[in-house]
Each structure stands twice: as structure tokens, then as C-alpha cells.
N, C-alpha and C positions, 0 to 999 in steps of 0.2 A: 532529442525531444523536438517535435515539430513546432512551427511558429504558433500553432493554435494554443500551445500550453501557456503562452505569455498573457493571454487575455484574462487570466483568473489566478487566484491563490487558493490553497486548501481551506482558508478561513473565510473566504468571501461568500456572498450570497449566490453568485453564479456557480461557484464550486459546489455549494450545497445542492443546487438543482441538478448539476451534472452527476453528483454522487447518487442521488435518488434515481436518476434515469439508468445509470450503470448498474446500480443494485437491482433495479427492476429487470434488466436483461439477465443478470445472474440468477434471479429468483425464478425465472420461467422454468428452468430445468427441475429444480426441487419441487416446485408446485406440481409439475407434470408427473413426477415420481410419487409424491406423498399424498396428494389430494384424494386419490382413489383407493388407497390402502384399506380404509375402513370398509370398502365395498367388496373386498375379495370374496368373502363367503357368499354374498348375495349374487355376484356375477357367476360364480361357480354353480350355484343352485339354478339360476335362470338358464344357463347353457348346458347343464347336466354334465359337468366335468369336475375333476378333482382339483385340489389346491395346487398340485404340481403343474397342471396345465395352465392355470391362471398365473402362476409365477412366471410363465414365459412371456406374458404381456409386459412384464417388467424387465426381464433379462434381455429379450430381443429389442426392446426399446433402447436399452443402454448400449447394446452392440451397435445399433444403427446410429445412435447419438455419438458414440465415440468415433466410428469410422468416418462420418460426414464432417466431423470437426477438422479432419485433415484437409478437406476441401476448403472450408471456410477461412482458414488462416491465410493461405496464399491468395485466395480470392479477395480478402479484405486488404491485403498488402498491395494488390494490383488494381482493384476497381474502387477502393475507398471503403471505409467502415460503414457509412450510412446507407449507401445503396444496397450493399449485401445484406445487412440486417433487416431492412424493410422487406426485401423480397422473401427472405427466410420466414419472417413473421406472417406474411400473407399465405405462404404454403402451410405453415403450422396451423393457421386458422382453418383452412380447408380440411386438413387431416383430422382436426379436432371435431369438426362437424360430422365427419364420417364415423369417428369413434362414438359420438353421441347417438348416432342412428344405427349402429351395428346390430345385426340380427343373428349373428353367430360368433363363436369364438374366433373362427378364422378371420372374419371381417374385423373384429376388434384388434386382433394381433396385427393385421395389415395396417390398420389405422394408427396403432401405436408405433409401428416401425416408421410410418410416415411422419408422425410427430417427432420421433427421435432424429430422423434425417434433417428436420428443420430446426429443432431446438438447440442443436449444437452451436449455432451461430451466436447465440446470446452469451454463452460462457467464453468462447474464444475472443469475440470482439470486446466484450465487457472488460476482460483482464487486460487486453492490449490497450484499450482506451485509458486505463489508469496510468499505464507507463508512457503513453503518448503525451498526456497532459501534465504529468507531475514527475518529479525527480527526487532521488535520494530519500531522506527522512520524510519529506512531504509525500512521496509516493507510498511509503510504508504507512503513514497516517491515513491517507486516503483509502488505501486498500483495507485498513482496519475499519474505517467508517463505512465503507461499502459492505464489509462483512457484517457490521452491526445491523445494517438494514436488511441485508440478505439473510441474517440469522432468523428473522421473523418467518421466513418461508417454511422451514421444516416443522415449526410449531403450528403456524396458522393453517397450513394446507390440510393436514389430516383432521384438524378440528373443524374447519369449514367443510371439508369433505364428509366428515361424519354427520354433521347436522344436515347438510344437503341430502345425504343418503337417507337420513331418518325422515325428513319432511317430504322429499320429492322423488326419491329413488336414485340409483347410482348414475343414471344418464345425466342428471342435473349437474354432476361434478364436471363433466366435459363441457357443458354449456358455460359454466363458470370459467373454465380455462380459456374458452373462446373469448369471453368478455375481457379477461386479463390481457390476452394477446392484442386485442383491439385497442385497449388503453395504451399499451406500449407503442403501438404503431403511431398513434396520435402524438404521444409525448416525444418520440424520437424524431418524427417529421418536423415538429415545431421547435424543439429545444436542443437537440444534439448537433454540435458543429461537426464538420468533416475535419478529421485530424491528420489525414495523409494528403499532403500537397501533391499536385500532379508530377512535379519533378522528383518526388521521393518514392514514387510507386515502383514496385518490382515487376519483373516479367511474370506472366502467367503461362509461359510456354511449358508444356509437360516436362521436357528435359530439364529445364531450369528448376522447376518445382521439385522433381524427383531428386536432382542432385542436392538441392538445399535440404530436403528431408534427410537424405543419406548423411550429409555433413552434420546435421543436428543430432541424428540418431547415433552417430559414431563419436560425438563429443562426450567423453566420459564424465566430466564434472557436471555438465548440464544434465545429463541423463541420470546421474546419481541423485540429484535433488528431485528430479521428476519421480523417480522410483520411491524415494523416501515419502513424498506426499501421497502417492498412490497407495502405498501400504498403510500409512496412517489413516487415510480416508477409508480404506477398506475395512479397518478395524471398527470404525463407527458405522459404516454402511452395512456391515454384517448384521447389526442389531436393527437398523432402519428397515432393511428388506425382510427381516424376520419378525418385525413388529406385530403383524396380525397373529402369528403363532405365539409369540411371547406373551402378549397382552391377553388374548382371548383364550388360548389353549392352556398356557402355563399359569397365568395369573388370574384367570376367571373374570376378566373384564368384558365390557360390551363395546359396540361400535362407536358409542359416544364418549368413551373413556380414553381415547387416544391422546388427549391432552396430558394425561398423567405421565405419559412417556415423552412426548415431544416438547412440552413446555420446559421441563428441566433441561433437556438437551439444548434448547435455545438459550436458556439461562447460562449454560456453560459457554456457548458460542459468544454471547454478549460480554460476559466477564473476560473471556480470553481476548476478544477484539479490543475491549477497553484497555486491558493490560498492555497489549502490544502497541496500542496508540500512545500510551503514556511512556512506554519504554523507547519509542522512536527518538533517536538523537541522544538517548542516555546510555543505551547498550548498543553494541555492534549487532549487525544482522546475525552473525554466527552465535553470539551469546544469547540472543533472543530465541533462536532455534533450539539451543541447548536447554534453556529454561522450559520451553514448551514441551520438549521431549521428556524432560524430567517429571513434569506434572503428569503427563500421560502414563509414564512408567509407574508412578505411585498408584494411579487409578487402576492399571492392569493388575497389580499385586492385590489391591483392595478387592477387586472384582472376583479374583480367584478365591481369596480367603472367605469372602462372604458366602460364596456358593458352597465351598467345601465344608464350612462350619455350620451350615444350615442343617438341622435334623432332617433325615430322609422322610419322616412321616409328617412334617410340618409344611404347610403351604407357604411358598415364598411371598414376601410382601412386595408390593409394587415399588415403594420408595426405597427399600433396601436394594432391590434389583437395579433401579434406575440411577441411584446416587453415584456409583463408580463410573457408569457410562457418562454421566454429566461431567465428572471430573476429567475423564479422558478427552471429551470434546473440548473442554476448556483449554487443555494443553495443546490439542491440535490447532485450535483457533489462535493461540498465542504464537505458535511456530509458523503457521501457514503464510501470513503476509511476507515474512522474511524469506521463506522458501520460494514463494512465487516471484518476488521482485529480484532476488539474486539469480534465479534461473533465467528470467527474461533478459537480464543485463548481459548474459553471454551472447545475445543476438540483437543488438540495438537497431540494426537496419531491417530486421525481419521479425518484429515482435508478434505479428499476427501468426506467422508460421510457427514460431516458438511457443506461443500460447496454445495453438492448435495441437501440437504434439504433446504438450503438457496435459491439456484437457483430455485428449484422446486416450492417453495412457491411463489417466485416472479413471475415466469412465469405462474403458474396456475392462480394467481390473474390477471395477464395481459390478460390471455385467457378469464376470466370472464368479464373484462373491454371491451375487443374487441367484444365478442359474445353477451353480454347483455347490458352493460351500453351505448356503442356507439349507439346501436339501439334505446335506449330510449332517448338519449340526443342530438344526432348529428343534429337534425332538428332545434336546437336553440343555438346560441352562448351564451345566458344567461344560458341555461341549462348546457352546457359544463362547463362554469365558476363556476356554483354552484356545479357541480359534482367534479371538481378539489378541490374546497374549502372544501367540505365534506370529501374527502379522506385525505386532509392535516390535518384537525382538528383531525381526527381519529389517524393519525400518531403521531401528537404532543401529544395527550393524552396518547398513549401507551408509548412514549419516556419519558414523565414526570413521569409516573409510574415507569419505569426502573430507571430513574435518582434519584429518592427519596432514593433508597438503593444502589446506585452505589459506588464502591470502589473509594475513593477520589484520589487514585493514577492512575486511568485509564485515 
């Protein structure tokens, strides 16, 4: 932990400010993903394309987002956290203006790719900052508090986006994202300390970075935890990416009804983050992961049963559909801080790089979910429930393999 971590404690006022700034960094990506979801049908109509084509504005954003994270991790370890994130936010602002002014689907996709290339810095550096500034159970509590604030994004973004779309059209959503990015620039410039001292900075030489990534990628226990979280997140993101089809096509809702889906999900995130905050110092990291995975497992079974037992000639209810997904997200949020902190602790000298590989794996898989699995599964609620169950079982299998040789002190 750098010397910067000594200036505050997780319970102090300064820590609260830092948590808000870090949460804001982590919120940028979900805002960029979720805020324009209610506008999918309108964008498709304006540009004269189908939903599959519009889906590429999401999947290609996620691919760009994931790939560029691999750059931001080593860059933040080498040049410092603050300088890198400010530059990335300025690029994000320019790409967001382009998205708002797009006159064709090609231009919008290009702007979305540009947004993805810039937005990856927020997730990478935000996670690394938590571990820079705090240690042990304190780090777990802070990560949980960050997730509590961060949890507002998936609910607030489509609600705000839906109303902006209703009042001013879909382009206003991107002007809102620009304003959010500018607020972050000011907050980071004024409030965020630099947490990487000059003597602690790593080389940015391509050979060193490539060798470091190869070492991290070939570290089995680190990668097992990364894969577990990517699969868990994929189970949730399957429904997030399919939300326009689930709500509008399957459940008969409108563009201003996205709150019925996202508010319950955020409730699950909040409950899970509060639970893991309370458990920090009471349960080991491994036990907390096990609890979260168990909760998500119950949710997966519940989800399959509620779809299978619903009469074929009866319209599925919104709350019946959303409740098991909310429970799943609660379990994911309970396990996530322990998964993240334990994974980063394998690379104490290169947390930026470790966070980058973690985030890139998560978002690359989310891109596959959005670009491939949603197209296959979104036509059926049963197919979506089966997809979530498959991803969960894979995550559980990898975690059990990791757990068999886990340090009992973890």
C-alpha cells in the first residue's frame, strides 16, 4: 500500500469523498452502456436498420472497452493514476459529442467504439485506487461502499435515459453523458490524490508490459477468480443487454418503464454490498464468496422454475420475471468485493495491470454475451433463464476448483 493510504481511514470524511470519486469513475461505464438502452428502437427507426444492427453499438463498445483496459493498467502503473484518467476522460468527452451528432449508424458505431476506448480507464483505475488506499477488511468494506454508490448507475441510467428520450430524443442521452464526464474531470482534478509515488512506478516498456501480462495470464489462481467473476457478471449482463427485448417485446412495457427492471436489480446490488460490508472482518474472503455464490445459485433455480411453471398462454408478469434476477445480482454483489480484492492481492506491485486484465476479461466476455448470446437467446424467456443457469454453473465449477487449494487464511 502506498504512503497515500495513510492520510485517511474508511470511516473518515476524506475517505467518504474518495469513495464517491472512485464510484463515479466506476459508474461511467454502466452509464454509457445503460443510458441509451431505452432508445434502441428509436435509433433503429431513424437509421432504418434492425435491432441486430443497433446491438452492435453495444457489443463493439464493449470489445473496445475491454481491449483498451489492457493499456490503461500498465499506463496507470507507469505514469500515475490521475494523469491517465484525466486524459481518458477528455477523449471520452470528444467521442460522446460525436455520438450525439451522428448522422448514420456507421458514425454512431465509430463514436461508441471511441467511447469504449476511453471509458475503460475508469474501471481499471477505480479498482486499483481502492487497493492503493486501503488494505484487508478495510479494502473489502471500501469496495462494498463503492459498489453501493456504483449500484445507482444501472438503475438511474436507463431511467434518466428513458425520460431524456421521451422529452428531447435519443441524442440528449449522449449530451447527458458528456455532462457526467465533465463533472468527473473537475472532481478528479480537485479531489483525487496521486497514489503511485515516483519510486513505485513500473516500466512502460512494451517488452516489460507484455511479459507482465503473460505472467498474470499464466497465474492459474489469479485467473480462476477472474473467470469466476466474468461468468457471474455475464449471467447478469445477459439480461441487461436483452432488457429492450425482455421489457418491450416479452413483457409489453414502454421506453419509460425500464425502472421496473433496473430498480430491482440495483436493490439487489445494494443489499449485497451492504451484506458484504457487514461481513468484512466477520467471515473470511473465501466464506463470503461461498455465501454470494450460494445466493446466486438459489436465484438461478428460482428463475428456471418460474419460467417453466408459467402457463404458455399467460403473459409473464414483470415482477415475477425480475425477482429472481434481483436475487442473483444480490449474490453476485455479495461475492464480488472478495473476488476482486483477493485477485488483486496476487499482484501487489502491479495492481493497475492486474485490475486491467480483470476488467478486460469481464468486459470482453460481456461483449460476447451482448453480441452473440443475446441474439441467440432473447427470443425466449426460457432460453435466457437457461443461459444464465449455464453461466452460473460454469462459474461455480471454476470457483470450486480454486477453493480446493485455497489458503485457509484467505
